[in-house]
Each structure stands twice: as C-alpha cells, then as structure tokens.
C-alpha positions in Angstrom: -8.0 19.4 -24.6 -6.6 19.9 -21.1 -2.9 19.4 -20.6 -1.6 16.9 -18.1 -0.8 19.7 -15.7 -4.3 21.1 -16.0 -5.8 17.6 -15.4 -3.7 17.1 -12.3 -4.4 20.5 -10.9 -8.1 19.9 -11.3 -8.0 16.4 -9.8 -5.9 17.4 -6.8 -7.5 20.8 -6.4 -4.1 22.5 -6.4 -2.8 25.6 -8.3 -1.4 24.8 -11.8 2.0 26.4 -10.8 2.4 24.1 -7.9 1.7 21.0 -10.1 4.1 22.3 -12.7 6.8 22.8 -10.1 6.5 19.3 -8.7 6.6 17.8 -12.2 9.8 19.8 -12.9 11.4 18.7 -9.6 10.5 15.0 -10.3 11.8 15.2 -13.8 15.1 16.6 -12.5 15.6 13.5 -10.4 14.6 14.9 -7.0 13.2 12.4 -4.5 9.8 12.7 -3.0 11.0 13.1 0.6 13.4 15.9 -0.5 10.6 17.7 -2.5 8.1 17.3 0.4 10.5 18.6 3.1 12.8 21.1 1.4 10.8 22.6 -1.5 7.6 23.5 0.3 7.5 27.0 -1.2 7.3 25.5 -4.7 4.3 23.3 -4.0 2.4 24.9 -1.2 3.5 22.4 1.5 2.0 19.3 -0.1 2.9 16.2 2.0 4.9 13.2 0.7 1.7 11.0 0.3 0.0 13.6 -2.0 3.2 14.0 -4.0 3.5 10.3 -4.5 -0.2 10.2 -5.6 0.6 13.0 -8.1 3.7 11.1 -9.4 1.6 7.9 -9.9 -1.2 9.8 -11.7 1.4 11.6 -13.8 2.9 8.3 -14.9 -0.6 7.0 -15.9 -1.4 10.2 -17.9 1.9 10.1 -19.7 1.4 6.4 -20.5 -2.1 7.3 -21.7 -0.7 10.0 -24.0 2.0 7.6 -25.3 -0.7 5.1 -26.1 -2.9 7.8 -27.9 0.1 8.6 -30.1 0.8 4.9 -30.9 -2.9 4.3 -31.8 -3.1 7.3 -34.0 0.1 6.4 -35.7 -1.1 2.8 -36.3 -4.4 4.1 -37.8 -2.5 6.7 -39.9 -0.3 4.0 -41.3 -3.5 2.2 -42.5 -4.6 5.4 -44.2 -7.8 5.5 -42.1 -7.1 8.3 -39.6 -9.7 11.1 -39.9 -9.6 14.4 -38.0 -12.8 13.4 -36.1 -11.2 10.1 -35.1 -7.9 11.8 -34.0 -9.9 14.3 -31.9 -11.9 11.4 -30.3 -8.6 9.6 -29.4 -7.1 12.7 -28.0 -10.2 13.3 -25.9 -10.3 9.7 -24.5 -9.8 10.0 -20.7 -8.8 6.3 -20.0 -6.8 3.6 -21.7 -10.0 1.6 -22.1 -11.6 4.4 -24.1 -8.5 4.6 -26.3 -8.6 0.8 -26.9 -12.3 1.0 -27.8 -11.6 3.5 -30.5 -8.7 1.4 -31.8 -10.7 -1.8 -31.8 -12.0 -1.6 -35.4 -8.5 -0.9 -36.7 -6.6 -3.4 -34.6 -5.1 -6.5 -36.3 -7.4 -9.3 -35.3 -7.0 -13.0 -35.2 -9.3 -14.8 -37.7 -12.9 -14.4 -36.6 -16.2 -15.3 -38.1 -16.4 -11.8 -39.5 -12.9 -11.9 -41.2 -13.8 -15.2 -42.8 -17.1 -13.7 -44.0 -15.2 -10.8 -45.5 -12.8 -13.2 -47.2 -15.9 -14.7 -48.9 -16.7 -11.3 -50.3 -19.8 -10.8 -48.1 -18.9 -7.3 -46.7 -21.0 -5.4 -49.4 -24.0 -7.5 -48.4 -23.4 -6.6 -44.7 -23.1 -2.9 -45.6 -26.4 -3.1 -47.6 -28.2 -4.6 -44.6 -26.6 -2.3 -42.0 -27.2 0.9 -44.0 -29.7 3.5 -42.9 -32.5 3.7 -45.4 -35.6 2.0 -46.8 -36.1 -1.7 -46.4 -34.4 -4.0 -49.0 -35.1 -7.5 -50.2 -32.1 -9.0 -48.5 -32.8 -12.6 -49.6 -32.8 -11.5 -53.2 -29.6 -9.5 -52.7 -28.0 -12.5 -51.0 -28.5 -14.7 -54.0 -25.9 -12.7 -55.9 -23.3 -13.7 -53.3 -23.8 -17.5 -53.6 -20.4 -19.0 -54.5 -19.7 -22.6 -53.5 -16.0 -22.2 -54.3 -15.8 -19.6 -51.5 -17.9 -21.7 -49.2 -21.2 -19.7 -49.7 -23.5 -22.4 -50.9 -26.9 -21.0 -49.9 -28.7 -17.8 -49.2 -28.6 -18.7 -45.5 -24.8 -18.9 -45.7 -24.6 -15.5 -47.2 -27.0 -13.9 -44.7 -25.1 -15.6 -41.8 -21.8 -14.2 -43.0 -23.4 -10.7 -43.3 -24.8 -11.1 -39.8 -21.3 -12.0 -38.5 -19.8 -8.9 -40.1 -22.6 -6.7 -38.6 -22.1 -8.3 -35.2 -18.4 -7.4 -35.2 -19.2 -3.9 -36.4 -21.6 -3.5 -33.5 -19.1 -5.0 -31.1 -16.4 -2.6 -32.3 -18.5 0.5 -31.9 -16.8 2.6 -29.2 -19.8 4.7 -28.3 -21.9 1.6 -27.9 -19.4 -0.1 -25.7 -19.1 3.0 -23.5 -22.9 3.0 -23.1 -23.1 -0.7 -22.2 -20.1 -0.4 -19.9 -21.8 2.4 -18.0 -25.0 0.3 -17.9 -23.1 -2.7 -16.5 -21.7 -0.6 -13.7 -25.2 0.6 -12.8 -27.1 -2.6 -13.2 -24.9 -5.7 -13.1 -24.0 -7.8 -10.1 -21.1 -10.0 -9.1 -22.3 -13.4 -8.1 -20.4 -16.1 -6.3 -21.5 -19.7 -5.7 -19.9 -22.8 -4.2 -18.2 -24.9 -6.8 -19.2 -28.1 -5.1 -22.9 -29.3 -4.8 -22.3 -29.9 -1.0 -19.5 -27.7 0.0 -17.6 -28.1 3.2 -17.4 -25.4 5.8 -14.5 -23.1 4.9 -13.4 -19.5 5.2 -15.3 -18.8 2.0 -18.7 -19.9 3.4 -20.0 -16.3 3.2 -19.6 -16.5 -0.6 -21.3 -19.8 -1.3 -24.5 -17.9 -2.2 -23.4 -14.3 -2.6 -24.6 -11.5 -4.9 -23.8 -7.8 -4.8 -24.1 -4.9 -7.3 -20.8 -4.1 -8.9 -20.9 -0.5 -7.6 -21.4 -1.6 -4.0 -19.1 -4.6 -3.7 -16.3 -4.0 -1.2 -12.7 -4.6 -2.1 -12.1 -7.3 0.5 -15.1 -9.2 -0.9 -13.6 -9.1 -4.4 -10.2 -10.3 -3.3 -11.8 -13.1 -1.2 -13.9 -14.3 -4.2 -10.9 -14.1 -6.5 -8.9 -16.3 -4.1 -11.7 -18.7 -3.6 -12.1 -19.0 -7.4 -8.4 -19.7 -7.8 -8.6 -22.4 -5.2 -11.6 -23.9 -7.1 -13.9 -23.5 -4.1 -16.0 -20.8 -5.7 -17.5 -20.0 -9.1 -17.6 -16.3 -9.7 -19.4 -14.4 -12.5 -20.8 -11.0 -13.4 -24.5 -11.2 -14.2 -26.5 -8.6 -16.0 -30.2 -8.8 -17.0 -29.9 -9.7 -20.7 -33.0 -8.1 -21.8 -32.1 -4.8 -20.1 -28.9 -4.7 -22.0 -30.5 -5.8 -25.3 -33.1 -3.1 -25.1 -30.4 -0.4 -24.8 -28.5 -2.1 -27.6 -31.4 -2.4 -30.0 -32.4 1.2 -29.4 -29.0 2.3 -30.4 -28.4 0.2 -33.6 -31.6 -1.2 -35.0 -34.0 1.7 -36.0 -33.8 2.8 -39.6 -31.6 0.0 -40.9 -32.3 -1.4 -44.3 -32.7 -4.9 -42.8 -33.8 -4.4 -39.3 -34.6 -8.0 -38.5 -31.2 -9.2 -39.5 -29.5 -6.3 -37.6 -31.6 -7.1 -34.6 -30.5 -10.7 -34.6 -26.9 -9.6 -35.3 -27.1 -7.2 -32.4 -28.2 -10.0 -30.0 -25.5 -12.3 -31.3 -22.9 -9.4 -30.9 -24.0 -9.0 -27.3 -24.1 -12.7 -26.3 -20.9 -13.7 -28.2 -18.7 -10.7 -28.2 -19.8 -7.8 -25.9 -21.1 -9.5 -22.8 -18.0 -11.8 -22.3 -15.7 -8.8 -22.9 -17.6 -6.5 -20.5 -17.6 -9.2 -17.9 -13.8 -9.6 -18.2 -13.4 -5.8 -18.1 -15.6 -5.6 -15.0 -13.8 -8.3 -13.2 -10.5 -6.8 -14.0 -11.6 -3.3 -13.0 -13.0 -4.6 -9.7 -9.8 -6.5 -9.0 -7.7 -3.4 -9.8 -9.8 -1.2 -7.6 -9.7 -3.8 -4.8 -6.0 -4.2 -5.1 -5.3 -0.5 -5.1 -7.6 -0.2 -2.0 -5.8 -3.0 -0.3 -2.4 -1.6 -1.2 -3.5 1.8 0.2 -4.7 0.2 3.4 -1.5 -1.9 3.7 0.5 1.3 3.3 -1.7 3.1 5.8 -1.1 0.2 8.4 2.6 0.0 7.7 3.3 3.6 8.5 2.3 3.6 12.2 3.9 0.2 12.7 7.2 1.6 11.4 6.7 4.8 13.5 6.1 3.0 16.8 8.0 4.7 19.6 11.3 3.0 20.3 12.0 1.7 23.8 15.4 3.3 24.2 18.2 3.0 26.7 17.4 -0.4 28.2 18.9 -3.9 28.0 16.4 -6.1 26.3 15.8 -9.8 26.1 14.3 -11.2 22.9 12.4 -14.5 23.0 11.6 -16.4 19.8 9.1 -19.0 21.0 9.0 -22.6 19.6 8.0 -26.1 20.6 10.4 -28.7 19.2 13.4 -26.5 18.7 12.8 -24.6 22.0 12.7 -20.9 22.7 15.6 -19.0 21.3 16.9 -16.2 23.6 19.1 -13.2 22.8 20.1 -10.4 25.3 21.1 -7.1 23.6 22.4 -3.9 25.1 20.7 -0.4 24.5 22.6 0.0 21.2 21.4 -3.4 19.9 24.7 -5.2 20.5 24.3 -8.9 21.4 25.4 -9.6 25.0 24.3 -13.2 25.4 22.3 -16.0 23.7 20.9 -19.3 24.7 18.0 -21.8 24.1 15.5 -22.9 26.7 12.6 -25.3 26.5 9.6 -24.0 28.5 7.1 -26.1 26.6 8.9 -29.4 27.4 6.9 -30.2 30.6 7.0 -28.5 34.0 10.6 -29.4 34.6 11.6 -27.8 31.2 9.7 -24.6 32.2 11.4 -24.4 35.6 14.8 -24.9 34.1 14.0 -22.2 31.6 12.9 -19.7 34.3 16.1 -20.4 36.3 18.3 -20.0 33.3 16.7 -16.7 32.2 16.6 -15.3 35.7 20.4 -15.6 35.8 20.7 -13.7 32.5 18.3 -11.0 33.7 20.4 -10.4 36.8 23.7 -10.7 35.0 22.8 -8.2 32.3 20.2 -6.1 34.2 17.5 -6.8 31.7 14.7 -4.2 31.9 12.3 -5.5 29.1 11.5 -8.8 27.5 10.3 -8.9 23.9 8.3 -12.0 23.0 7.5 -13.0 19.4 3.8 -13.6 18.9 4.1 -16.8 16.8 4.1 -20.5 17.6 4.2 -21.3 21.3 4.0 -17.6 22.3 1.2 -18.3 24.7 3.2 -20.7 26.7 6.3 -18.5 26.5 4.3 -15.5 27.8 3.0 -17.5 30.8 6.6 -18.5 31.5 7.7 -14.9 31.3 5.2 -13.8 33.9 6.5 -16.5 36.3 10.0 -15.4 35.5 9.2 -11.8 36.3 7.8 -12.9 39.7 10.9 -15.0 40.4 13.3 -12.1 39.9 11.1 -9.9 42.1 9.6 -7.6 39.5 11.3 -4.6 37.9 11.0 -6.3 34.5 8.2 -5.9 32.0 7.4 -7.7 28.8 5.7 -6.9 25.5 4.4 -9.1 22.7 6.1 -8.2 19.5 4.8 -8.9 16.0 7.3 -11.3 14.6 6.0 -11.3 11.1 9.0 -11.4 8.7 11.5 -12.2 11.5 12.1 -15.7 10.0 12.5 -14.1 6.5 15.1 -11.8 7.9 16.9 -14.4 9.9 17.4 -16.6 6.8 18.5 -13.7 4.6 21.9 -12.9 3.3 21.8 -9.7 5.3 21.3 -11.5 8.6 24.1 -13.9 7.7 26.4 -11.0 7.1 25.3 -9.3 10.3 25.5 -12.4 12.6 27.7 -15.0 10.8 28.4 -16.8 14.2 24.7 -17.3 15.0 22.3 -19.9 13.6 19.1 -18.8 11.9 16.9 -19.2 15.0 19.1 -17.1 17.2 19.2 -14.3 14.6 15.4 -14.2 14.9 15.6 -13.7 18.7 17.9 -10.8 18.1 15.6 -9.3 15.6 12.6 -9.6 18.0 14.5 -7.8 20.8 15.6 -5.0 18.4 12.0 -4.5 17.2 11.1 -3.4 20.7 14.2 -1.1 21.0 13.8 0.5 17.5 11.1 -0.9 15.3 12.0 1.3 12.3 15.7 0.4 12.2 14.9 -3.3 12.4 11.9 -3.5 10.1 13.7 -1.8 7.2 15.7 -5.0 6.9 12.7 -6.9 5.9 10.7 -6.9 2.7 7.7 -4.7 3.6 5.3 -7.3 2.1 6.5 -9.7 4.8 5.6 -7.5 7.8 2.0 -8.7 7.9 -0.2 -5.6 8.3 -2.6 -6.1 5.4 -4.9 -8.6 3.7 -4.3 -10.6 0.6 -0.8 -9.2 0.1 0.2 -12.2 -2.0 -2.8 -11.5 -4.3 -1.7 -8.0 -5.1 0.3 -6.9 -8.2 3.7 -7.4 -6.5 5.5 -4.7 -8.3 2.9 -2.1 -7.5 2.6 -3.3 -3.9 6.4 -3.2 -3.5 6.6 0.3 -4.9 3.9 1.6 -2.6 5.3 0.0 0.5 8.9 1.1 -0.3 7.5 4.6 -0.6 6.1 4.4 3.0 9.3 3.0 4.4 11.3 5.8 2.7 8.9 8.5 4.0 9.1 7.1 7.6 12.9 6.7 7.6 13.4 10.3 6.3 10.7 11.7 8.7 12.7 10.3 11.6 16.2 10.9 10.3 19.2 8.6 10.5 22.3 8.7 12.6 25.0 8.4 9.9 27.5 6.9 12.5 25.3 4.1 13.7 22.9 3.3 10.9 23.1 0.0 9.1 23.5 -0.2 5.4 19.8 -1.4 4.9 18.6 1.7 6.9 20.9 4.1 5.0 19.6 2.6 1.7 16.1 4.0 2.6 17.5 7.5 2.9 16.5 9.8 0.1 19.2 10.0 -2.6 21.1 7.0 -1.4 21.2 3.5 -2.9 22.7 0.1 -2.0 26.2 1.1 -3.2 26.4 4.5 -1.5 24.9 3.1 1.7 27.6 0.4 1.9 30.2 3.0 1.0 29.1 5.2 4.0 29.5 2.2 6.4 32.9 1.3 4.9 34.1 4.9 5.1 33.3 5.3 8.8 34.8 1.9 9.6 38.0 2.9 7.9 38.1 6.6 9.0 36.2 6.7 12.2 32.8 8.4 12.9 31.7 11.3 10.7 32.2 14.6 12.5 30.5 16.9 10.0 27.8 16.6 7.3 30.2 18.0 4.7 32.4 15.0 5.4 29.8 12.8 3.8 30.8 14.3 0.4 34.1 12.4 0.8 32.2 9.0 0.5 33.0 7.3 -2.8 30.3 7.6 -5.5 28.3 10.0 -3.4 28.1 13.1 -5.6 26.7 16.6 -5.1 23.2 15.6 -6.3 23.0 12.6 -3.9 24.3 14.8 -1.1 21.7 17.4 -1.8 18.9 14.8 -1.5 20.2 12.9 1.6 22.0 15.6 3.7 19.0 16.9 5.5 17.9 13.4 6.6 21.3 12.3 7.9 22.2 13.2 11.5 25.8 13.7 12.8 25.5 13.8 16.7 29.3 14.0 17.0 29.5 17.2 15.0 30.5 20.4 16.8 27.8 22.2 14.8 24.3 21.6 16.3 22.6 22.0 12.9 24.3 18.8 11.7 22.1 16.9 14.1 18.9 18.4 12.9 16.6 18.2 9.9 17.8 21.7 8.8 19.3 21.3 5.3 22.9 22.6 4.8 21.5 24.9 2.1 19.5 26.6 4.9 22.3 26.9 7.5 22.9 30.6 6.8 19.2 31.2 7.1 19.2 29.4 10.5 22.1 31.5 11.8 20.4 34.7 10.5 17.1 33.7 12.2 18.9 33.1 15.5 20.6 36.6 15.2 17.3 38.3 14.5 15.8 36.7 17.6 18.7 37.5 19.8 20.2 34.0 20.0 23.2 32.1 18.8 24.4 28.5 18.3 25.5 28.3 22.0 21.9 28.7 22.9 20.9 25.9 20.5 23.4 23.6 22.2 22.2 24.6 25.7 18.6 24.2 24.8 17.8 27.8 25.6 15.4 28.6 22.7 12.1 28.3 24.5 11.1 31.8 23.5 12.2 31.5 19.8 8.7 31.1 18.4 7.4 34.0 20.4 10.3 36.3 19.3 9.8 35.2 15.7 6.1 36.0 15.9 6.9 39.4 17.4 9.4 40.2 14.7 7.0 39.0 11.9 7.3 35.7 10.0 7.1 37.3 6.6 9.7 40.0 7.4 12.1 37.4 9.0 11.7 35.0 6.0 12.6 37.8 3.6 15.6 38.8 5.6 16.8 35.2 5.9 16.3 34.5 2.2 13.9 31.7 2.5 10.1 31.1 2.4 7.9 31.1 5.4 7.4 27.3 5.5 11.1 26.7 5.4 11.6 29.4 8.1 9.1 27.7 10.4 10.7 24.3 9.9 14.1 25.7 10.7 12.7 27.3 13.9 11.1 24.1 15.0 14.3 22.1 14.5 16.4 24.7 16.3 14.2 24.3 19.3 14.5 20.5 19.4 17.9 19.5 17.9 18.2 15.8 17.5 14.6 15.1 18.5 12.9 11.9 17.4 9.3 12.6 16.2 8.3 9.1 17.4 8.8 10.0 21.0 5.6 12.1 20.8 3.5 9.1 20.0 1.9 6.7 22.6 4.4 4.3 24.0 4.0 0.5 23.5 2.0 -1.4 26.1 4.4 -3.2 28.5 2.9 -5.9 30.7 3.8 -7.8 33.8 0.9 -10.2 34.0 -0.9 -12.4 31.5 -4.5 -13.0 30.6 -5.9 -16.3 29.3 -8.8 -16.5 26.9 -10.9 -18.3 29.6 -10.3 -15.3 31.8 -12.2 -13.0 29.5 -15.8 -12.2 30.5 -18.4 -10.2 28.6 -18.3 -6.6 29.7 -14.6 -6.7 30.8 -12.8 -3.5 30.2 -9.3 -3.8 28.7 -6.5 -1.7 27.2 -5.1 -3.0 23.9 -3.0 -2.1 20.9 -4.4 -2.0 17.4 -2.4 -4.7 15.3 -4.2 -4.5 12.0 -6.8 -2.3 10.3 -8.9 -3.9 7.6 -12.0 -3.0 5.6 -14.5 -4.4 8.1 -12.9 -3.6 11.4 -9.7 -3.8 13.4 -7.8 -6.5 15.3 -6.6 -5.5 18.8 -4.0 -7.1 21.0 -5.5 -7.3 24.5 -2.8 -9.4 26.1 -4.1 -12.9 25.2 -2.7 -15.0 22.4 -5.6 -14.3 20.1 -6.3 -10.8 18.9 -9.8 -9.6 19.3 -11.9 -8.1 16.5 -13.6 -4.8 16.8 -16.2 -4.7 13.9 -16.5 -1.4 12.1 -20.0 -0.9 13.6 -18.4 -1.1 17.1 -15.7 1.5 16.6 -17.6 4.7 17.3 -21.1 6.1 17.6 -21.2 7.7 14.1 -21.2 6.3 10.6 -17.7 5.7 9.1 -16.9 4.3 5.7 -13.7 2.7 6.8 -12.1 1.9 10.2 -8.9 3.9 9.2 -10.9 7.1 9.6 -10.7 6.4 13.4 -8.0 3.9 14.0 -4.3 3.3 13.0 -1.9 0.4 13.7 -0.2 1.0 17.0 -3.1 3.0 18.6 -3.6 2.2 22.2 -7.4 1.9 22.8 -9.9 1.0 25.5 -12.2 -1.9 24.5 -14.9 -4.0 26.1 -15.4 -7.7 25.6 -18.6 -8.5 23.8 -18.3 -12.3 23.1 -15.7 -15.0 23.5 -15.8 -18.3 21.5 -12.9 -20.4 22.8 -13.7 -23.3 20.4 -13.3 -21.1 17.3 -10.7 -18.9 19.1 -12.7 -15.7 18.4 -12.9 -12.7 20.6 -15.5 -10.0 19.7 -14.7 -6.6 21.1 -16.4 -3.2 21.2 -15.2 0.4 21.6 -18.7 1.4 22.4 -19.6 0.8 26.0 -23.2 1.9 25.2 -23.6 -1.1 22.9 -22.7 -3.8 25.4 -25.6 -6.3 25.5 -25.4 -9.8 26.9 -27.7 -12.7 26.4 
C-alpha cells in the first residue's frame, strides 16, 4: 500500500522529497505563507495555493487512515477481522469504501433482518443463499415454523430469510461499489416544480430539468438544493431500475440454492435498501463537489478583489447612499484619517439634490478632494447622477468610482468599527469604510468577514467552516504577498500576517502607541507574547519604513540579511546603493557572475537568491501597483443610454460558472455569458477573467423592464434583430 507521502506525490506530480519536506514543515507549526515564500528550496518553489491544497488533502488522508484503524479495531473486537478484510480496509481509497466494508459489522438499529435473525431464521437464509444445487426451500422452511417466535407459516419463514438475504446483499461492499459506479454513469438528477401551477421565479429553469449526474454543473446543484429547501422544487436522482437490477442479478443470483428467492430478495434489497442509500450518497457527493467548486471560485474571485491597486496619496470622499436616512458622507486624508463628515439628501427632490451639491462642493474645495467613492447599494444610481453634477459644479479635477459596498454595513455595526470610531454612528462608519476601500482595498476589507464581501454564489449554502477556512487562507496569502507596515497597520490587518494572532497583533499596536514607531525589525521581538517562532514566521512580511536598514522595508527575511549583503558585495554594490535606488544593473551583474556560484557563496539556494535580488532592486514596493488601476469616471451612463453595439470599458465584478458580471458605469452590472467571452472553448470563465479585470465589452441586448444587460467580449458575434 502506498504511503500518504507517495499518494500526495503522485496526485500533485511532485517529487516525494518535496512532499515530505512540506509535511515536516507543516507539522513543525510553520505557516503556509512562510513555507511558500522562505522555504522554496525545500519544496521546489510550490506556491501558497498548491501548498494549501496539499495541506487539505493531507488532512483527509490522515483522517482516512484514522478511520481505517478505528474500523479494523472495532471488527477485531468482534473477533471477525480476517487478514483479507484488513487488507481490503487498508486498500480502501475513500471514506465511503471504508464504510462499505464496515457496514456488515456495524451496530445496526433493529431492522427486518435483525428481527428475522432473532426468530432463528438465519440458517434458512444461509441455506437459500449458498452456492450449490437447488433445494426444496418450502420443505426446509417448515422446520422453522414457531408461533411463539412469530413464525406461524412457511411464508413467514421464507419472508424472514428473504429479509436476511436482502440485507446481506445490501451490505456487500463490492456490489455497492459496482452499483455506485453504475449510478454515476447512468443516473440523472431530476428537478420538478413542487406546485402543479408554479409561479414564475428564479427557479423556473428547474421546473422541468434533468441532467446526467456526471454532467451536472455545480451551480445547477446548488440552485436545485436551495429551491428544494424553499419547497419550490422537488429533486430526486433517477436511475433506470431494470438496468440496475440486471447488474445486481448478474452478480448475486447465478448458482444459488434458491435462485427465485434470492432474485426476489435482490430486488427488495435494491428498492428498499440500496437505491435510497445510493441516491442519498449521490446527492451528498454532488453537493460536496458543488460546494468545493463554489468555494474555490469564491476564493478565486476574492483574491483579485483584495489585490486591487490602491488609489494612494489623495484626499477621498466616501458616499454611502440611502433614501430615507440620506447619503452619509465622510472625507478622509491620504492616510485614512477622517477629516469631515456630514449627511445630505440628494434623493429628497430637486431642492434636496441642489442643497447636497452645494454642501459637498464646499467640502471638496475645503479639503481638496481628488476622488469620490460611491457605494453601489440602495440609491447609488441617484447618488452617482448627483456626483456627476457636483463634479461639473466644482469645475472638474475630481473623479468618482463605484465601490462594492458588500459587507460595509456588517463592518459598521461591528465591535471593531465601534472601537475605531466610537464618536460616529453606524451609518457614518460605513461612509468611512467605502472611502478607505478606494484608498486601500486590502487594508479595509480584512476587517470584514470574507463571506460578507460578496464575490461568490450561494455562499450561505456552503459548509461555513470550510468556506471560512478557504477564504481566510486567501486573505492571509494576499496580506503577506503585499506586506504590512508595522507602524501604521491596524490590529485586524496585523492579525492576518503569518505567525500573528489576535493577541500579538493587539500587542504590536499597544507597543508602538506606548513606545513610538518601530525603528528596526528586531525591535518587534520586544512585543509581549511574540516569541522567536512567531517572529520567524512574521518578520519577512512586516515592513519598517522608519528603519535605517533598507532590508527592514523589504520582503527579505532577517535570516537572509547576510546573504543579501554578500550578494551586493559580489555585484559591486552596498546598502547605500539600495537606499539610492542604484541597482538597475544588479540582475545583469548577477547573471554575469553566475546564479549557482553566487547562491553557493551567499549560503542560500537559487530561488532565495533571486527573491533577495528582486527585493533589493525595489525596496518597499507594492506588488499591487503593477496591476490595472481602478476605473475612475467623471460622467454617468443610464440604462436607457445603452444601445446594441455600443463599445464600453468595464470592470469585472464577479466571475461565476456561466459567465461574468461587468460594471460598465450603469447601476446594473451586465452579464457576459461564457459563450461570449472569447473565440475558443473554455470550461470556466475563470480561465480568462478575474475579478477586477478591466475589459472592453459591447452591448448585445438591454431589457430595462427586467433590468438585464447582455454583453459580449466578441465583437464578431454582434448580431441585432
């Protein structure tokens, strides 16, 4: 039997040694970002996503092994464990296969078969089920008539024997495996409307729906599940009964002493025990697969959203639109500090709108506002139109951006927000959050539960622990990829740094408040409860711009400082050149010297050497700056302005199984169907698009009544009726 390490090496197509090294590092308590960034030589430069995949699979395989051991021990305690059975359990590749093998030995609730055994009918069942010449079963059954035990007739005895045989057939692991595989090849999931005359709803596509199990898409499964919970749909797995019975009979009937009885028992086993069980299994497996797919897509969408380039260095006005309570306004400086707040009422008639424009114009001029961030929720359309008029009134020089405000209300009502802005009410906190999202999306979004950010489908239908774990991993990877200024970062942001937790993050903030800004990375070791192991994990991801040592403001880990200094010396440079930004020729000099030779002399591997060189050339760089900047607008489009064939620039807001939603500057996002994304076949839109991508689209169709906009990225496919 292959070891866990061998299985992982085969599945991930990686050398055994690399897999073994990662497992050792994980077991030693190292974080995924630290392993991915600073132990590349040990795992061949696997990225954080692949390492997390390995860690998840490792946990499953370890749980599988634990369950194998539990099952074997349980059967051993019953005195029924044979070497053949033990080998079969050890060879089982899934938990389902282990449970199939355990089924005959598992303590069962009282069943028809157990009651028949209590009546002493098991020998009769064994006689009928045995391989051999035909027997006179009715004659044999007469010996088991016992009214005191509830066996009053031959028919009662034969029925009891049949019940025992049915359970034996149902508990046959090989048979279940055969039928399970047949189900996945031949069965279909079927959905129907629960009502005879159903009303039009979002589930109308599933009122008469059927799809083979193997071809049903994840979003379809999740939609049907939700429709079933809401009692709008009835969902089942359907399999041609005769096809299954043919396979079953072929396996169990030939050569039995009482073939007719066994045949009837086999059919009973299928209808009463096997089929319902396989249907539950199939539904569960489909849901698990769909959930994992949705979680994966959610994580895929979350990363580019978190990694959106910040709009740095500008005074920003945040607008949280609303009708009854008005539009909440917050003006913040380039560091995120609140300069001013107010409430305006642009939706309260023309007079209210003009008063709002006048009031905001004063704030813009007073604080020299450069950008306006508008939340995309309720009343955002009217607020956007007001903002355009506002920009015209102040004579231009100001732009606006629509900001996804998902989760802003969650944050504003949180304990964290109350601690951060005790003097503001909930609504004003939301306006501050919206403004900060434009300035630094990552720093602001880490304050919100990732599930509330709104870049997936059916997030509330997912296994919440698993979803939370996956999304937390994405947040952690993004935060550590960017790096964190230890002197300005909030406690929530610091909590996401590898090696830190809620306590050590708060202690860092408290330490700098009491002692002033950190001036070296080493100083971080003075923070209470932050020991050497935590420092090892977090140090490379924390930046200290105030340090006199340039390396403290880079992703170079302190353990590699000597290597960095040695590299500079080999290439004819020093730290003064790093400070002055005079390392433009570093890569060329390193190549001329020889990477392998330089790595050996510096005492590090080539991957670490190249990372060090890259950091030395761009100390303090923000990797997000290399990504496309957010779209800033000065004018507004209305849905009625859209015409088929119109070319627009937009930002991808969400990527889902069947397409992508794109913000084109109107209140309603447009849908680019998967067939309209590119001129080649793709299995999933994520092969081409990511959240935050700026794309060129053309309008295909506009339905104002249903508020639907159909877009295409394929100009060649534009056709109009």
